[in-house]
C-alpha positions as CSV (number, residue, x, y, z in Angstrom):
1,M,60.2,-15.3,-2.9
2,A,59.2,-12.1,-1.1
3,E,60.2,-10.2,-4.2
4,E,58.0,-12.5,-6.4
5,N,54.9,-12.0,-4.1
6,L,55.5,-8.3,-4.2
7,A,55.5,-8.4,-8.1
8,R,52.3,-10.3,-8.1
9,K,50.6,-7.8,-5.9
10,R,51.6,-5.0,-8.2
11,K,50.1,-6.9,-11.2
12,G,46.8,-7.2,-9.2
13,E,47.0,-10.8,-8.7
14,T,45.8,-12.3,-5.5
15,K,46.0,-15.5,-3.8
16,K,43.1,-17.9,-4.8
17,P,40.7,-18.6,-1.9
18,P,39.8,-22.1,-0.9
19,A,37.2,-23.8,-3.2
20,G,34.5,-23.9,-0.5
21,E,34.8,-20.2,0.3
22,N,34.5,-19.2,-3.5
23,K,31.2,-21.1,-3.9
24,D,29.7,-19.5,-1.0
25,E,30.5,-16.1,-2.2
26,K,29.0,-16.8,-5.7
27,K,25.8,-18.1,-3.9
28,Q,25.6,-14.8,-2.0
29,E,26.2,-12.5,-5.0
30,R,23.8,-14.3,-7.5
31,P,20.9,-11.9,-8.1
32,R,17.3,-13.4,-7.4
33,P,14.3,-12.8,-9.7
34,F,12.1,-9.8,-8.7
35,Q,14.4,-9.1,-5.8
36,G,13.7,-6.0,-3.7
37,R,10.9,-3.5,-4.2
38,F,9.6,-5.3,-7.3
39,N,8.9,-8.5,-5.3
40,P,5.4,-8.3,-3.7
41,K,6.2,-10.6,-1.1
42,A,9.4,-8.7,-0.1
43,S,8.0,-5.2,-0.4
44,D,4.9,-6.2,1.7
45,R,7.3,-6.2,4.7
46,Y,7.9,-2.5,4.5
47,G,4.7,-1.1,2.8
48,V,1.8,0.6,4.6
49,V,-0.7,-1.5,2.6
50,S,0.3,-4.9,1.3
51,H,0.1,-5.7,-2.3
52,K,-2.4,-8.6,-1.4
53,N,-4.8,-6.1,0.0
54,V,-4.4,-3.6,-2.9
55,A,-5.1,-6.5,-5.4
56,K,-8.3,-7.4,-3.5
57,F,-9.4,-3.8,-3.4
58,V,-8.9,-3.5,-7.3
59,M,-10.8,-6.7,-7.9
60,G,-13.6,-5.5,-5.8
61,V,-13.9,-2.3,-7.5
62,G,-14.0,-4.2,-10.9
63,V,-16.8,-6.3,-9.7
64,V,-18.8,-3.3,-8.5
65,V,-18.3,-1.5,-11.9
66,F,-19.3,-4.6,-13.8
67,I,-22.6,-5.0,-11.7
68,L,-23.4,-1.3,-12.2
69,Y,-22.8,-1.5,-15.9
70,S,-24.9,-4.6,-16.2
71,N,-27.7,-3.0,-14.2
72,Y,-27.5,0.2,-16.4
73,R,-27.8,-1.9,-19.5
74,R,-30.7,-3.9,-18.1
75,D,-32.5,-0.7,-16.8
76,N,-32.2,1.0,-20.1
77,V,-33.9,-1.8,-22.2
78,H,-37.6,-1.1,-22.2
79,S,-40.3,-3.3,-23.7
80,M,-42.9,-1.4,-25.9
81,A,-45.0,-4.6,-26.3
82,R,-44.6,-8.1,-24.8
83,V,-45.8,-11.3,-26.5
84,N,-48.1,-12.1,-23.6
85,E,-49.8,-8.8,-23.8
86,V,-53.0,-8.1,-25.9
87,L,-52.8,-4.4,-26.9
88,D,-56.5,-3.1,-26.7
89,K,-55.1,0.4,-27.5
90,K,-52.4,1.4,-29.9
91,R,-49.0,2.1,-28.3
92,H,-47.1,4.9,-29.8
93,A,-44.2,7.3,-29.3
94,Q,-43.5,10.6,-31.0
95,M,-40.1,12.4,-31.9
96,Q,-38.8,15.1,-34.1
97,C,-38.0,14.3,-37.7
98,A,-34.6,14.8,-39.3
99,P,-34.6,18.0,-41.4
100,S,-33.4,16.1,-44.4
101,Y,-36.3,13.6,-44.1
102,K,-38.8,16.4,-43.8
103,K,-37.3,18.3,-46.8
104,E,-37.4,15.3,-49.0
105,I,-41.1,14.7,-48.4
106,Q,-42.0,18.3,-48.6
107,D,-40.5,18.6,-52.0
108,L,-42.3,15.3,-53.2
109,E,-45.8,15.6,-51.6
110,P,-46.5,18.0,-48.6
111,V,-49.7,16.1,-47.7
112,C,-47.5,13.0,-47.1
113,L,-45.4,14.9,-44.4
114,P,-46.0,13.8,-40.8
115,A,-46.6,16.5,-38.2
116,K,-44.1,14.5,-36.1
117,C,-42.1,11.4,-36.6
118,G,-42.6,8.4,-34.5
119,R,-43.8,4.7,-34.2
120,F,-46.7,2.7,-33.2
121,I,-47.8,-0.9,-32.4
122,I,-51.2,-2.3,-32.8
123,D,-52.5,-5.8,-32.2
124,E,-56.1,-5.8,-33.4
125,L,-55.7,-4.4,-36.9
126,V,-55.1,-7.8,-38.6
127,T,-57.0,-10.8,-37.4
128,V,-55.3,-14.0,-36.3
129,A,-57.3,-15.7,-39.3
130,E,-55.8,-13.3,-41.7
131,A,-52.3,-13.7,-40.3
132,H,-52.7,-17.6,-40.5
133,K,-53.5,-17.3,-44.2
134,L,-50.5,-15.1,-44.8
135,V,-48.1,-17.4,-43.1
136,D,-49.4,-20.3,-44.9
137,L,-48.9,-18.3,-48.2
138,A,-45.4,-17.4,-47.2
139,K,-44.5,-21.0,-46.3
140,K,-45.9,-22.2,-49.6
141,G,-43.6,-19.9,-51.6
142,L,-40.5,-20.2,-49.4
143,S,-40.7,-24.1,-49.6
144,K,-39.8,-23.9,-53.3
145,G,-36.5,-22.2,-52.4
146,G,-34.6,-21.3,-49.2
147,G,-31.3,-19.7,-48.5
148,N,-28.1,-21.4,-47.4
149,G,-27.9,-19.1,-44.5
150,G,-30.4,-18.3,-41.8
151,A,-32.4,-15.7,-43.7
152,S,-34.7,-16.3,-46.7
153,I,-37.0,-13.8,-48.3
154,L,-39.9,-14.0,-50.7
155,D,-41.0,-10.9,-52.7
156,L,-44.6,-11.5,-53.8
157,H,-44.5,-8.5,-56.2
158,S,-41.3,-9.5,-58.2
159,G,-41.4,-13.2,-57.5
160,A,-37.9,-13.0,-56.0
161,L,-37.2,-16.0,-53.7
162,S,-34.0,-16.9,-51.9
163,H,-32.4,-20.1,-53.3
164,G,-29.0,-21.1,-52.0
165,D,-26.8,-18.0,-52.1
166,Q,-28.7,-16.5,-55.1
167,F,-32.3,-15.5,-56.0
168,I,-34.7,-17.2,-58.4
169,N,-37.9,-15.9,-60.0
170,L,-40.7,-18.0,-58.4
171,Y,-43.2,-17.0,-61.1
172,K,-41.0,-18.5,-63.7
173,T,-40.3,-21.8,-61.8
174,H,-43.8,-22.2,-60.4
175,P,-46.2,-19.8,-62.3
176,D,-49.4,-21.3,-60.9
177,L,-48.3,-21.6,-57.3
178,F,-50.6,-19.0,-55.8
179,S,-54.3,-18.7,-56.2
180,K,-56.4,-15.6,-56.8
181,R,-57.6,-15.9,-53.2
182,D,-54.0,-15.8,-51.9
183,F,-53.4,-12.4,-53.7
184,E,-56.8,-11.0,-52.4
185,I,-55.8,-11.8,-48.8
186,Y,-52.5,-10.2,-49.3
187,R,-54.0,-7.0,-50.9
188,A,-56.6,-6.7,-48.2
189,V,-54.0,-6.9,-45.3
190,K,-51.7,-4.5,-47.1
191,D,-54.5,-1.9,-47.5
192,K,-55.4,-2.2,-43.9
193,V,-51.8,-1.5,-42.8
194,K,-51.5,1.4,-45.3
195,A,-54.7,3.0,-44.1
196,E,-53.5,2.7,-40.5
197,V,-50.1,4.3,-41.3
198,A,-51.9,7.2,-43.1
199,E,-54.4,7.7,-40.2
200,H,-51.8,7.6,-37.5
201,F,-49.5,10.1,-39.1
202,N,-52.3,12.2,-40.5
203,L,-51.5,11.7,-44.1
204,D,-53.5,11.6,-47.3
205,N,-53.8,7.9,-47.9
206,S,-54.2,8.4,-51.6
207,K,-50.8,10.0,-51.7
208,L,-49.0,7.1,-50.0
209,Y,-47.7,4.2,-52.0
210,L,-46.5,0.7,-51.4
211,S,-42.7,0.6,-52.5
212,H,-40.0,-1.9,-53.3
213,P,-38.8,-4.0,-51.4
214,T,-41.8,-5.4,-49.7
215,F,-41.3,-9.1,-48.6
216,F,-41.9,-12.1,-46.4
217,S,-38.9,-13.0,-44.2
218,E,-38.1,-16.5,-42.7
219,L,-35.3,-16.3,-40.1
220,T,-33.7,-19.3,-38.4
221,A,-30.5,-20.0,-36.3
222,V,-28.6,-21.4,-39.2
223,P,-25.3,-19.5,-39.5
224,A,-25.0,-16.8,-42.2
225,S,-23.8,-17.9,-45.5
226,T,-23.4,-14.4,-47.1
227,V,-23.5,-10.8,-45.9
228,H,-27.1,-10.8,-46.9
229,D,-27.8,-13.2,-44.2
230,E,-26.6,-10.9,-41.5
231,Y,-29.8,-9.2,-40.7
232,W,-29.0,-8.3,-37.2
233,H,-26.8,-5.2,-37.9
234,P,-28.2,-1.8,-36.7
235,H,-29.5,0.3,-39.6
236,I,-31.8,3.1,-40.7
237,D,-34.4,2.0,-43.3
238,K,-34.1,5.3,-45.2
239,E,-30.5,4.5,-45.9
240,T,-31.0,0.8,-46.6
241,Y,-34.2,1.4,-48.7
242,P,-34.0,5.0,-50.1
243,S,-37.6,5.0,-51.4
244,F,-39.0,4.2,-48.0
245,H,-40.7,7.0,-46.0
246,Y,-42.7,4.7,-43.6
247,T,-42.0,1.1,-42.7
248,S,-44.4,-1.5,-41.4
249,L,-43.9,-5.0,-40.0
250,L,-46.6,-7.6,-39.7
251,Y,-45.4,-10.4,-37.4
252,L,-46.6,-14.0,-38.4
253,A,-45.1,-16.0,-35.5
254,D,-44.9,-15.8,-31.7
255,Y,-41.8,-14.9,-29.8
256,K,-40.7,-17.7,-27.3
257,K,-43.4,-20.1,-28.8
258,D,-42.3,-20.4,-32.3
259,F,-38.8,-19.1,-32.0
260,T,-36.2,-17.6,-29.6
261,G,-34.2,-14.5,-30.1
262,G,-35.4,-12.4,-32.8
263,R,-36.9,-9.4,-31.0
264,F,-37.1,-6.1,-32.8
265,I,-35.0,-3.4,-31.1
266,F,-35.4,0.4,-31.5
267,I,-32.2,2.2,-30.6
268,D,-33.0,5.6,-28.9
269,E,-29.5,6.9,-28.7
270,H,-30.6,10.3,-27.5
271,Q,-32.2,8.7,-24.5
272,R,-29.5,6.1,-24.1
273,A,-32.1,3.3,-24.2
274,N,-33.3,0.4,-26.3
275,R,-37.0,-0.4,-26.7
276,T,-38.0,-3.8,-27.7
277,V,-41.0,-5.2,-29.5
278,E,-41.7,-8.9,-29.0
279,P,-43.2,-10.4,-32.2
280,K,-46.7,-11.9,-32.0
281,E,-48.9,-13.3,-34.8
282,G,-51.0,-10.5,-36.1
283,R,-49.1,-7.7,-34.4
284,V,-48.3,-4.7,-36.5
285,S,-45.4,-2.4,-35.9
286,A,-44.9,0.8,-38.1
287,F,-42.7,3.8,-37.9
288,T,-41.2,6.7,-40.0
289,S,-38.2,5.4,-41.8
290,G,-35.6,8.1,-40.9
291,I,-32.8,8.3,-38.4
292,E,-35.2,8.7,-35.5
293,N,-36.0,4.9,-35.8
294,K,-32.6,3.2,-36.1
295,H,-33.1,-0.4,-35.2
296,Y,-32.0,-4.0,-35.5
297,V,-33.4,-7.5,-35.0
298,E,-31.7,-9.8,-32.5
299,P,-30.3,-13.0,-34.0
300,V,-32.8,-15.9,-33.9
301,T,-31.4,-18.6,-31.7
302,G,-34.0,-21.3,-32.2
303,G,-37.2,-22.1,-34.3
304,T,-38.4,-20.0,-37.3
305,R,-39.5,-16.4,-37.3
306,Y,-41.8,-15.2,-40.0
307,A,-42.7,-11.6,-40.7
308,L,-44.0,-9.4,-43.6
309,T,-42.1,-6.1,-44.3
310,M,-44.0,-3.4,-46.2
311,G,-42.4,-0.1,-47.1
312,F,-44.5,2.9,-48.1
313,T,-43.3,6.0,-50.0
314,C,-44.5,9.5,-50.9
315,D,-42.9,9.3,-54.2
316,K,-45.4,8.1,-56.9
317,S,-42.6,7.1,-59.2
318,K,-41.4,4.6,-56.7
319,A,-44.8,2.8,-56.3
320,I,-45.2,-0.9,-57.1
321,K,-48.3,-2.7,-58.3
322,D,-50.1,-5.2,-56.2
323,P,-49.2,-8.8,-57.0
324,G,-51.5,-10.9,-59.1
325,L,-52.7,-8.1,-61.3
């Protein structure tokens, strides 16, 4: 028997321990999840600063950064004109023109070149009565169509009208919709705005021409149906509408009263600031159409926003005739 036990030892065999002892050893040897230094609770026993306090500190820093960033964004949004203001004087800003913009106009018509680029806002150029008549005209035309998305347009010059996801020619479907008086009001307001643009930028008014596209817009909170309904993207008018050298907007509805959202935002990247214009019926905003006046319109969140966009060019070949002629 002794020789048999000795042989077993040589082969590495050992006597099996009792059942209870074997289970206890297995329990002691079984590794635990996140054991040791990777376990916050375990490591807190030996660390100088607990994980719990570190987590609180990180969260606190995150909150402070968020508040500072929010205040930065808020502090860098400036209003050029609020809806509850009546501007008795024109508000304006000047900036340098892009070299490519200046060269294009210089080659076309030097007397159409501004000394400096910029923007202005004026309230008393177009009367409330004139604005009322224009919005009635726009509604009359837009009622014969309407886009599937939240943006519809009416071009009084070509007759183009949003209809579903396409455009129709309003003058073909409703040739007698507008009266001679409608066109006279439109031309009178257009001439006022054109003259003010020429005066402000010191241009020869006779060398400034209305250009395509010039249109009424109707914006609502209805979701976009096509990419053409996504009017809220930042853009530069000279890139979107190559014939434009000067852009003007005549607002035909009041912010907060007739619609929510829909403010006009100038993006002044060199100053890290945005400047807002709150639409008001009869208010005119005009600006040079180059990179210095990058902008967008906030999505309309309720109601209906009406406006008339008029583009002016120094290129006589891009001029369009007044409607109704």
